[in-house]
N, C-alpha and C positions, 0 to 999 in steps of 0.2 A: 846080718842079712835082713832081719825084720825091719830094722831102721831104714836100710836102703830102699826096701820095697815101699815103705810108707812115704819116703821122700819122693820116690818116683811117682807115686799116685798123686801126691800133692802137686808136684810139678806139672804132670799131665792135666790135672784139673785146672791149674792156673792158666796153662796154655789154651785149654778149651774155652775158658771164660774170656780170655783176651781175644781169641778168635771170634767168639760169639759177639763180643762187644764191638769189634771192628765191623762185623757184618751188620750189626744194628745201626752203627754210624753210617754205613753205606746206604742203608734204607732211607735214613733221614736225609742224607745229602742228595740222593737221587730224586726224592720227592721234592725237595727244595729247588733243585736245579730245573726240574720240569716246570715248576710253578714260577721260577725266576725268569722264565722266558718273557714274562710280563713285567719284570723288574720289581717284583714285590719284596723279595728278601735278600739280605746279604747272607749267603749260604755258609760261609766260614763262621760267621757269628752264630748262626743257627746250630751248626754241628758242635761248636765249642760249648754253647749253652746246654745242648742236649747231653754232651759228655759229662758236664759238671752235674747235671741233674741225675744222670744215671750212675754216678759214682757211689759205690757201696751197695748197689742193687745186685741181686743174683741174676742168673742168665734169663730166667723166665720173666722177671720184672723188667730187665733191660730190653728184651725183645718187645714186650708189651708197650713200654714207654716209647720205643722207636716207632711202633705202629701208630701210636696215638699222635706223635709228631707228624708222621707222614700222612695220616688221615686228615689232620688239620690243613695240610697243604694239597689236598685233593687226590691223594693216592687211594683209589678205590679198592685195590687189592689189600692194602694195609687196613682199610676200614673193615673189610670182611674178616681179616685176622683178628682185629681188635674186638670185634663183636663176639668172638669165641673166648675172650679172656674171662677167667672166673672172677666173680665178685670179690673173692678174698684177695686175689692178686691186685685187682684194680684198686682196692682200698689202700694198698700200700704204696701206690705210685704218687710221686710229687706232681699232682695235677696242676697246681698253680704255676709250675715252672713252664708249662706250655704257653699259657697266656703271656707270661712275662717275657718269654723268648720272642713271641710274635711281635710284641710291642717294642722290645729292645732291638730287634734285628731287622726292622723295616728298612728297606733300602732307601738311602737318601735320594737317589735319582727318581725313585717311585714317588716319594713325597713331592719332589720338585715337579715331576710330571703332572701329578694331580693338581698342584697349585697352578701350574701353567695352563692346564686344561680348563680349570675353573675360571681363570682370568680371561682366557680366550672366549669361553662361553659367555661370560659376562659382557665382554667387549662386543661380541656378535649380537647379543640381545640389545645392548645399548644402540648399536648401529641400526638394527631392525626397527627399534622404537623411533629413532631419529628419522629414518626413511619414511616410516608410516606417518609420523607427525608432519613431515615436509609435504607428503602427498596429500594429506588431509587439508593442509593450508593451501596447497595449489588448487585443489578441487573447490575449496570454499571460495576461491577468488574467481572462479568461472561464473560469469553472469548468466542469467536466464535469457534464452534466445527470444526474439520477438514471437508473439503468438501467431500461429499460422491461421489461414482461413477456416480450417476445420474447427478452430476454437472460437475465433471472432464471429463467425457466421455459420455454425454447424448445419443449419437447415439448407444452406446453399450448396453443400457438398455431399456426395454419396460415394465415397471411395470404396472400391471392391478389393478384397484381400486375395492374395495368392495368384494362381494362374488366371482366374477370371478377371482380376484387376489388370494383370499384365496384358491380356488379350484386348481389354477395352481401352488400354492406355493410348493416349494421343501425344504424350510428351514424356520427357525424362522423369519429371516429378511423379507422374502417375505410376511409372514402373517401380520407383523406389518405395512409394507408399504401399503398393500392392505387396511387395516383398516383405516390407516391415510388418504389415498387418498379418501376414501369414504366420508370424510367430506369436500372435495373440495380443499384439500391442494396440493401443487405442488410436483412432483416426487422428486425434489431436497430436499425440506424440509422434506418429509417423509423418504427419504433415510437417511438423517442426524438423524432424530428422531429414526429410527430403530437402527442405529449404537450406538447412545447414550444410548438407552434403553438396548441394549445388554450388555453395559458396567456395568450396575447396577445389572446384573443377572449372575448366574453361568451357566456353560454349561448344567448342569443337569436341571436347572429351564427352560432354553430356550427350551430344548428338550421336557420337560413336557408340556409346553405351546403349542408347535407346534403339538404334538400328540393329545392333548386334543381338540385343534381347529379342527383338521381333523376328529376326532371321532364325534364331534358335527355336522359337515357337513353331515356325514354319517347318523346320527340320523335324521337330517332334511330331508334327502332323503328317510327315512324309512328303511334303511339298519340295523340300530341299534335302539333298544328300548330306549327311553329316560331314562327309569329307570335303564338301564344297562351301560350308558356311562362311569361312573366312573370305573366299573368293566372291560370294554373293554380297556379303557385307561391304567388301571393298568396292564392288561395282556400284552399290547404292550410295556409298559415301563419296564416290569419285576419287578413290585413293588406291593404294597398293595393299596386298595381303600383309606385307611386312608391317605397314603402318597400322593395320587392324590389330595385329599381334602386339604392336607397341602400345596401342590404346588399352588393350587388355592388361598388359604389364603395369601400365600407369594406374589403372583402376586397382589392381591387386596391391600395389605399393601404397596407394592412398588409403585403402581401408585398413591397413595395418599401422598407419601413422597415428601419433598422439593426438593431433587435432581432430581426426575422425573419431577416435575413441572417446574424446571429450564431449562429443555431441550428446552422448548419453546423459551427461550431467547438465548440459545446457538446455536439454529438452525435458528434464526430469519433471518439471512442474506440470507438464501436460499429459502425464501418464494417466 
């Protein structure tokens, strides 16, 4: 009877140990699979390596090692449990096995993904560098525009900035200079900018811009209802409201074009 009882106790202890070991393996697998959503590890490899490392350990050691593995893979609950492990138990754990497992079980697809991402980043950087170099070369080829009167004979010009300049304007050029100078630019730069802008427009477009700008000022002063500005501009231009709106669209398209943007470089010398 005594022998049978001892055998039963041994058997129950073995079953308990096996059950605990299986539970510990589940902890490791769960943590790995949660982390493996990013493709980091081959979880079958991780569990096999863990099981080999846990071979021969008692239940407490097995559980602690499982929590260490899971902690390494981002399981915060396991990290908290492992923090409670006694130093005496911790010293008995095969700690090197964890690092070896991480290195040995890195998923191939993750390594390939990293390599592909690095190659893509390098290609994008090379492309960006090439685009920048091409743009630098293109800008360097833009010649300096002819010097405007504000540079060749500054004493003969007295351009006004902003609204005062727009009100005093008698032609398209004055309007552009006034607007340009409202941003703090020099008369020389703005004179150059006005002349280069004029080169991108027809005489008809320049006149439409001038008339519309003047009508807008009158609307600002209350002389013209804002709802009627297109009609008034059309009347003064001798055209239709639709054509006035077409002129506005043409202006908006022009100021977004590359030739217009390049005026900044062509007039840079006069800043």
